[in-house]
C-alpha positions in Angstrom: 82.8 31.5 62.8 81.2 35.3 63.2 80.5 36.6 59.1 81.2 40.6 59.2 78.0 41.4 58.0 76.0 39.6 61.3 78.6 41.3 63.6 77.5 44.7 61.8 73.6 43.4 61.7 74.1 42.7 65.6 75.8 45.5 66.3 73.0 47.6 64.9 70.7 45.6 67.1 72.2 46.6 69.9 72.2 50.9 68.9 68.7 50.9 68.3 68.0 48.5 71.6 70.0 51.2 74.0 68.1 53.9 71.6 64.7 52.5 72.4 65.7 51.0 76.6 67.1 55.1 77.1 64.3 56.2 75.4 62.0 54.7 78.1 63.7 55.3 80.8 64.1 59.0 80.4 60.2 58.5 80.1 59.6 57.3 83.2 62.0 59.3 84.9 59.8 62.5 83.3 56.7 61.5 84.9 58.2 59.9 88.1 59.5 63.7 88.5 56.6 65.4 87.0 54.6 63.7 89.6 57.3 64.2 92.6 56.5 67.6 92.1 52.9 67.8 91.1 52.3 66.3 94.8 54.9 68.6 96.6 52.8 71.5 94.9 49.3 70.3 96.4 51.3 71.0 99.9 52.3 74.4 98.9 49.8 77.8 99.3 47.5 78.3 96.1 49.5 81.3 95.4 52.8 79.8 95.3 51.2 77.2 92.9 49.4 79.7 90.0 53.2 81.8 90.3 54.8 78.8 89.4 51.8 77.8 86.8 52.5 81.1 85.5 56.9 80.3 84.8 56.4 77.2 82.7 53.5 78.6 80.6 56.2 81.4 80.2 59.0 78.9 79.5 57.1 77.2 77.3 55.8 80.4 75.0 59.2 81.6 75.3 60.7 78.2 74.0 57.8 77.3 71.1 58.5 81.4 69.6 62.2 80.6 69.7 62.1 77.5 67.8 59.7 78.9 65.5 62.0 81.7 64.8 65.0 79.3 63.9 62.9 77.0 61.6 60.4 79.3 59.7 62.0 80.2 56.3 63.1 83.9 56.4 62.9 86.3 53.7 65.9 87.4 51.6 65.7 91.4 51.6 68.0 93.1 48.9 70.3 95.5 51.0 69.4 99.3 51.1 71.8 100.8 47.8 74.6 102.8 48.9 74.5 106.6 50.1 74.5 108.2 46.9 77.6 110.1 46.5 77.1 114.6 46.1 77.0 116.7 43.0 80.3 118.6 44.3 82.5 115.7 44.7 81.1 114.6 41.3 82.3 117.2 39.9 85.1 117.4 41.5 86.0 113.7 41.1 85.7 114.2 36.5 87.1 117.9 36.7 90.7 115.6 36.4 89.5 114.5 32.8 88.4 116.9 31.3 90.3 115.8 27.3 88.5 112.7 28.4 85.6 114.8 28.7 84.1 113.3 31.4 83.4 116.5 32.6 81.2 118.3 30.2 79.0 114.6 30.8 78.5 115.0 34.3 77.6 118.4 34.1 75.0 117.4 31.2 73.7 114.8 33.3 72.9 117.2 35.9 71.7 119.9 33.5 69.1 117.2 32.0 68.3 115.5 36.0 67.8 119.0 36.9 65.4 119.7 34.0 63.5 116.6 34.2 63.1 117.7 37.6 60.7 120.7 36.7 59.0 118.5 34.8 56.2 117.7 36.6 54.2 115.1 34.9 55.7 111.2 35.9 57.8 109.4 33.8 58.1 106.1 33.5 60.7 103.8 31.5 59.8 100.7 30.2 62.8 98.2 30.3 64.0 94.6 29.5 65.1 92.5 27.0 65.2 93.1 22.8 61.7 91.7 21.5 59.5 91.3 25.0 56.7 93.1 23.7 57.6 97.1 25.1 57.4 99.5 21.9 53.6 97.6 21.5 52.4 97.6 24.9 53.7 101.2 24.9 51.6 101.7 22.1 48.8 100.5 24.3 48.9 102.3 27.4 48.9 105.4 25.1 47.4 104.3 21.8 48.1 108.0 20.8 51.7 107.3 20.5 54.2 106.1 17.0 56.2 103.6 18.3 57.5 100.5 16.0 57.5 97.5 16.8 58.8 94.7 14.0 60.1 90.8 14.5 63.2 92.5 14.3 64.8 92.3 17.1 66.1 96.0 18.0 63.3 98.0 16.9 64.1 100.8 19.1 67.2 102.2 18.2 67.3 105.3 20.6 65.2 107.0 23.7 61.7 108.1 22.2 59.4 109.8 24.7 55.5 109.5 24.3 52.4 111.5 27.1 50.0 109.0 28.1 47.3 108.3 31.0 47.6 106.8 34.4 43.6 106.0 35.2 43.0 108.4 37.3 43.4 110.5 34.6 47.2 112.2 35.4 49.6 112.7 32.5 52.9 110.2 32.4 55.8 109.5 30.4 56.3 107.1 28.3 60.1 106.2 28.0 60.2 104.2 24.8 63.9 102.9 25.3 66.8 100.2 23.5 65.8 96.6 24.0 69.1 94.4 26.3 70.6 91.2 25.7 71.6 93.1 22.1 74.6 95.6 21.2 76.1 97.2 24.4 76.2 100.7 24.0 72.6 100.6 22.7 71.9 98.4 26.6 74.5 101.7 28.0 71.5 104.2 26.6 68.6 102.5 28.0 70.0 102.0 30.8 71.1 105.2 31.7 67.6 106.6 30.7 65.6 104.0 33.4 68.1 105.9 36.0 66.7 109.2 35.2 63.1 107.5 35.3 60.7 107.9 38.4 58.9 104.3 37.4 59.8 101.0 35.8 58.0 98.6 34.2 60.2 95.6 33.2 58.5 93.6 30.9 59.6 90.0 30.1 57.2 87.9 28.5 57.7 84.0 29.7 60.1 83.3 32.6 63.7 85.4 33.6 66.6 83.9 31.4 69.7 84.9 33.2 70.0 87.3 31.8 67.1 89.1 32.2 67.9 88.3 36.6 70.3 90.2 36.3 68.6 93.3 35.1 65.6 93.4 37.9 68.7 93.0 40.2 70.5 95.6 39.0 67.5 97.9 39.5 67.3 96.5 42.9 71.6 97.3 43.5 70.2 101.1 42.0 67.4 101.5 44.3 65.0 101.8 41.2 60.8 101.6 42.3 59.7 98.6 39.4 56.9 96.9 38.7 57.1 92.9 36.7 55.0 93.2 33.5 54.4 89.8 32.1 53.5 91.2 28.8 51.7 88.5 25.6 49.9 86.9 29.4 46.4 86.1 26.5 49.5 82.7 25.6 48.7 81.4 28.9 45.3 79.7 30.4 44.0 80.3 33.8 46.1 77.1 35.4 50.1 78.2 33.5 49.9 82.4 34.7 48.7 81.9 38.2 51.9 79.4 38.5 54.1 81.6 36.0 52.9 84.9 37.9 54.0 83.0 41.1 57.4 82.1 40.1 58.0 85.5 38.9 57.3 86.6 42.2 59.4 84.2 44.0 62.7 85.2 42.0 62.3 88.7 42.3 60.0 89.5 45.1 58.0 92.5 43.7 54.9 92.2 41.8 54.1 90.6 38.9 51.3 92.0 36.9 49.9 90.4 33.6 49.1 92.2 30.0 49.1 92.3 27.0 49.8 94.0 24.6 48.4 93.4 21.5 49.3 93.5 18.5 49.5 91.6 14.7 50.9 87.7 14.5 51.2 85.2 11.9 48.8 82.3 12.5 48.7 78.8 10.9 44.6 78.8 9.0 43.3 74.9 7.3 40.6 75.2 5.7 39.0 72.3 3.3 42.9 70.7 3.9 45.0 73.5 2.2 47.2 75.2 5.3 47.7 79.0 4.6 49.8 81.2 6.4 47.3 84.6 7.3 47.4 87.4 10.0 45.6 88.0 13.6 45.0 90.8 15.4 45.2 90.1 19.5 43.4 92.3 20.7 45.9 94.5 24.2 43.9 94.3 27.4 46.4 96.5 29.9 43.8 98.0 31.8 44.5 96.1 35.2 48.2 97.5 34.3 46.9 100.8 33.9 44.8 100.7 37.3 48.3 99.5 39.1 49.7 101.9 38.0 47.5 104.2 39.1 47.8 102.8 42.7 52.1 102.0 42.6 52.0 106.2 41.8 49.1 108.2 44.2 50.4 111.5 45.5 52.6 114.1 43.9 55.3 113.3 41.9 57.5 114.9 44.2 57.8 112.2 46.1 59.7 110.5 43.0 62.1 112.8 43.4 64.9 111.8 46.0 65.5 108.5 44.8 65.3 109.7 40.8 68.2 111.8 42.3 70.1 109.5 44.2 70.3 107.0 40.9 70.7 109.1 38.3 74.5 110.5 40.5 75.0 106.8 41.7 75.4 106.5 37.8 78.0 109.2 37.3 79.2 108.1 39.9 80.3 104.4 38.2 80.8 106.3 35.3 83.4 108.4 36.8 85.1 105.7 38.7 85.3 104.0 35.8 87.7 106.0 34.3 89.5 106.8 37.8 89.8 103.0 37.4 91.5 102.9 33.6 93.9 106.3 34.7 94.9 104.1 37.9 95.9 101.1 36.0 97.8 103.3 32.9 99.7 105.1 35.7 100.2 101.2 37.6 101.5 100.5 33.9 103.4 102.7 33.3 105.9 102.5 36.4 105.7 98.9 36.1 107.4 99.2 32.5 109.3 102.1 34.3 110.8 100.3 37.2 111.1 96.8 35.2 113.6 98.6 33.2 115.5 100.1 35.7 116.6 96.5 36.8 117.1 95.5 33.7 119.6 98.3 34.2 120.2 97.1 37.3 121.3 93.8 36.6 123.9 94.9 33.3 125.4 96.6 35.9 125.9 94.7 38.7 129.0 94.3 39.2 130.5 92.2 42.7 128.8 89.0 43.6 125.3 89.5 45.1 125.2 93.5 44.3 122.3 93.0 41.6 119.9 91.1 45.1 121.2 95.2 47.1 120.0 96.8 43.7 116.7 94.9 43.1 115.2 95.0 46.8 115.3 98.5 46.5 113.7 99.0 43.5 110.9 96.8 44.7 110.3 98.3 47.6 109.8 101.5 45.4 108.2 99.7 43.0 106.0 98.4 45.7 105.5 102.2 47.8 105.2 103.5 44.0 102.0 101.4 43.4 100.4 101.7 46.6 100.9 105.6 46.5 98.5 104.8 42.8 96.2 103.2 43.3 95.2 105.6 47.6 96.5 102.1 49.8 98.3 102.9 52.8 101.3 100.9 53.1 103.4 99.3 56.2 106.9 98.8 56.0 106.9 95.3 57.5 104.0 94.8 54.9 106.9 95.5 51.9 109.4 93.3 53.6 107.2 89.8 53.7 105.5 90.7 50.3 109.6 90.7 48.9 109.9 88.0 51.4 107.9 85.9 50.1 107.9 86.9 46.4 111.7 85.3 47.5 111.0 82.3 48.2 108.5 81.5 45.8 111.4 82.3 43.1 113.2 79.7 44.4 111.2 77.7 42.1 110.7 79.2 38.8 111.8 79.9 35.9 112.9 83.2 35.8 115.3 82.7 39.3 117.0 79.8 37.2 118.0 82.0 34.2 119.1 84.7 36.7 121.6 81.4 37.8 122.5 80.7 34.2 123.4 83.9 33.5 125.3 84.9 36.5 126.8 81.5 35.4 127.7 82.5 32.2 129.3 86.2 32.9 131.9 84.1 34.6 133.6 83.4 31.0 134.6 86.0 28.8 133.3 87.2 25.7 130.3 85.9 23.8 129.4 83.9 27.8 129.5 87.0 29.7 127.7 88.8 26.7 125.3 86.1 26.6 125.3 85.2 30.5 124.4 89.3 30.9 121.4 89.3 29.0 120.0 86.8 30.2 120.3 87.3 33.4 118.5 91.4 32.9 115.9 89.8 31.0 115.2 87.4 34.4 115.5 90.0 36.1 112.4 92.3 34.3 110.5 89.0 34.4 110.5 89.2 37.8 109.8 92.9 38.6 107.4 92.9 36.0 105.3 90.1 36.9 105.7 91.4 40.9 103.9 95.0 39.5 101.4 93.6 38.5 100.7 91.0 40.8 100.9 93.9 43.1 98.2 95.6 40.9 96.0 93.8 40.8 95.3 93.2 44.4 95.9 96.8 45.0 93.3 98.0 42.4 90.7 97.5 45.0 91.3 99.7 47.5 92.1 96.6 50.3 95.2 97.2 52.0 98.7 95.0 51.0 98.0 91.5 51.3 101.2 89.8 50.8 99.3 86.1 50.9 97.7 87.0 48.3 100.3 89.2 45.6 102.4 86.1 46.1 99.9 83.9 44.6 99.4 86.7 41.9 102.6 86.8 41.4 103.8 83.4 41.1 100.7 82.8 38.6 101.9 85.9 36.7 105.8 84.8 36.4 105.1 81.5 34.9 102.4 82.5 32.2 104.6 86.2 30.9 103.6 86.5 27.0 106.2 86.3 24.2 106.1 89.3 23.5 106.6 91.2 26.5 110.1 89.0 26.5 111.2 90.2 23.8 110.7 93.3 24.6 112.7 92.9 28.2 115.2 91.6 25.5 115.7 94.9 23.3 115.2 96.9 26.7 118.3 94.9 27.8 120.4 95.3 24.2 119.5 98.7 24.8 120.9 99.6 28.1 124.3 96.9 27.3 125.3 99.0 23.9 128.9 100.9 25.1 
């Protein structure tokens, strides 16, 4: 009897033999066809042969070009930034938040932008993580600048400006901003100053960490022109430096300039068998950076104004958008609480079997429509009906429905049963409406159309994870509404 292993080997041999035979057969057919065509062409006029050869050459080049385009590795280019909003639209949107101080902040930022546009000096922000050597780099680029640097992270607490010169003699303003990845408030301050600059030097001292890579992506998202400055380059030998620069360029797609800000460092010296710490000065080397800056920033300063204005306006757009989102969330929460309480009252007021379902169905439709109005998302009645049906299907297996059924059953008994059953019934509907409202608000917050399937999935997660404090609040509402 043939073993399974032997059978598999024979099958593989047969497949290999068939593949080799098929290849040989195709080769013979190709050669035979080619010779047959060649013989026929010999009997044709010379002009026809030349035309045929030209067509074959064009077809071959086309196939080769198509294959090259399909096989070559394409460089992924960052998407261009979205168009910036207008000043008028920002002022109009911020006008609804006068009490929050947002309108004042927007006007203040626009006034600062106008002030800087009137300044003919080039403004460069030096940006990066704490302890990347930003202040020391500024001190090397502008020796007369008074900047503080320290081994303790976060020496730069506020934004400061220092005047320096490019290699061609033009004046530029270097903005020393707080280091990122330490304090959210100071990081926001740094980012706002970066958006106001014409050009950015992103400073790092090694390969990019994940937060640093995110900051580089943020610069690209806003369309900020920048170069990557590899500081403390004197710590690497030539081979290490070349590999690191190549790695940084591949990750960011921008030019990487090696520089050494200089400064001092503690070193361990061994003398006569004894070890001691000593302070050693390191020489600054920023001439290559100065030359590259002059090349990048050539031309009149006006050429950099549109990109700077676009970045500032988009930053304001995000700030206003955060206020709008928070305001919508507050209003949506108030609507959810309102309809949840109405659902509790409706459940307590139901006097006939099934009448509570009629009441709650109408409330559910009204809840969805009011939330859609807050998020300015048009909804169709067919989508609302589909959502209510999906919620009903989800509820057939949920704890809230079991609680409602138990409450309805208990209400059939007079006295304590009626009171307890009514409360359980009311709390159950309160849980349902609270979860429904929060699910609808969560799915409409991104501005997409109402999706019954997605909203029902979010609802299913919400209804099984209602906080205990919310249940107590619903029970308190039921007790308050149920008092004679």
